[in-house]
N, C-alpha and C positions, 0 to 999 in steps of 0.2 A: 649542205644548207646554204641558202643564198644570203648575200650581204644584206638584203632588205630586212631579214630577221635578226641580223647581228648588230647593225648600226642603229643606235637608239634614236638618232635624229635623222634617219633616212628620208622621211617625207619632206623635211625642211630643205634638204640638199639634193633631192631626187634627180633633178636635171643635171647638176654638176657631177654627181656620182655616176650616173649612166654614161655621161660623156667619157669619163676616165675609164670606166669598165670596158667601153668599146675600144679604147686605145691600148689599155694595159692588160685587160683580162681579169675577170672575176676570180679565177683560180689563184692568181698571184696575190690579190688582195685578201683572199681567204687565208693564205699562209701568214700574212701579217696579223690577221684577226687571231690566229692561233698563238702567235707570239704575245699579243696583248692579253689574251685570256690566260696564258701561262703565268703572267705577272699580275693577274687580277686587276686589270686596268679597264675602266669603263670605255666602251667602244663608241666614240662619237666620230663623225666624219672628219673633224679637224684632227683628232688624235690619230686616226687611221692614215689619213693622207700625209701627216707630218712624220709618222713612223716610216712610211714608204720613202718619203724624201730623205729622211735621215739615213736610211739604209743605202740609198743611191749616192748620197754624199760620201759615205764610208767607202763604197765601191770605187767611186771616182778617185778618191785620195789614195786608196790602196793601189789602184791601177798606176797612178803617177809614180809611187815609190817602187812598186814591183817592176815597172818598166826601167826605171833607173837601175835597180838592183841587178836585173838581168844583164844590162849593158855593163855595169860595173864588174860583175863576175866574169863576163866574156873578156873584158880588158885584162883581168888578172891572168888569164890563160895566154892571151896574146902577148902580154908583157914578158912572159917566160918561155915562149915557144915560137916555133916557126910556122904554126898553123896559119893557113890563109884566112882572110876575113870571111870568105864564104863558107869555110868548113865549120865554123862555129855560129855564124849568123843564122843558119837554118835550124840549129838545135833548140830543143825545148829546155826550159829552166831546169828540170830534173836532171838531165844529162850534164848540163853546165855545172850544176852544184856538185855532182859526182866527180867531174873533172877537176874542179877546184880542190875538193877534198883529197883526191888522188895525188895532186901536186902540192899538197900543203907545205912540204919542206922547202919548196922553191918559190912560193908566193912571196913577193917582195913587199907588198902593201900591208902594213901592220896595224892600220887603224880599224880593223874589224876582227872579230873573234871567229876563227875557223872551227874551234871546238863547239862554239855555240851553233854554228851552221850545221855541224855533224849531228848535234842533238835535236835540231829543229827542222831539218830539211823536209821531213814529211809534212809538217804544219805549213811551211812556206809554200810548198807545192800545192797543198790543199787550198790555201788562200789564193794562190795564183789561178788555180782551176776554177774556183768559185767566181773570181773577178772576171776571168777571160770568158766564161760562159754566161755572164750576167745573171748569176744566181743570187739569191738573198744572202746577205752577209751576216745579218743578226742571228741567224739560227745555225751557224757553223759550229759543229762539235766533233771531236774525235778524241778517243782515249782519255775521257774525263776532262778534256780541255774545252772551254767554251771560246767564243769569239774574242773576249778580252784577253784570255791567256794566249791565244794565237797571235793577236796583234802585238802583244808584249814580246812574244818570241821573235816575231819579225823585227820589231824595233831593236832588240838586242843583237840581231844579226846584221843590221845596217852598219855602215861605217859610222864612227862616232860623230863626225861632222854633219851627218844627216839625221841623227836621232832626235834632236830637239825640234827641228822643223816638222818631222813626222808626227811627233807627239802633239805639237801645236795644231797641225792640220787635222788630225783625228779628233782632238778635243773641241775644235771649232765647228765640227760637222753639225752640232746641235743648235748653233746660233740661229735665233729668229724662229725656232720651231717650238711648238707646244708639245712637250714630251714628258712622260713620267720619268722620274729619276731612276726608276728600276731598269729602264732601257738604255739610258745614256752610258756610254763607255768613256770613262775618265782614265787616261793614262798619265803616268808620272814621269 
């Protein structure tokens, strides 16, 4: 079904909508329509475009912290081994996580919880893949965990000194946007 039939004020914003559809694709906007419909939210252009923007802000902030986290985990291995820079620099997050877990007893940095990493490595890797492939963040789900659960799992695996900044950045993604409270992710 086309967006024209889904957006209640399509005719009012037709030119703007068509501009963005040419740039971003109707198919992706229809995925956001599904998210809004699941939450029984009236689909106006403003609500739809702000939901898209919100998702993009979540993606960008997750990217920032995932990039740091990948570097942080590599550093934990380098700090205890003779691995060359290049040997780990080319590896994916999943393999680096496995390497940290394998070396748990010798990891020196104690400001993060390796047990939490063990329990949540699948979710962190899922989040990393969604972000890396520029997929929609709001509809991530796995094993009865939704995006909020996954963002919390990632928060808990970050070093303690990064958790507050992460929570603030995620919570601020909704600033200046007109969103339903049903969609906003509020972390503590």
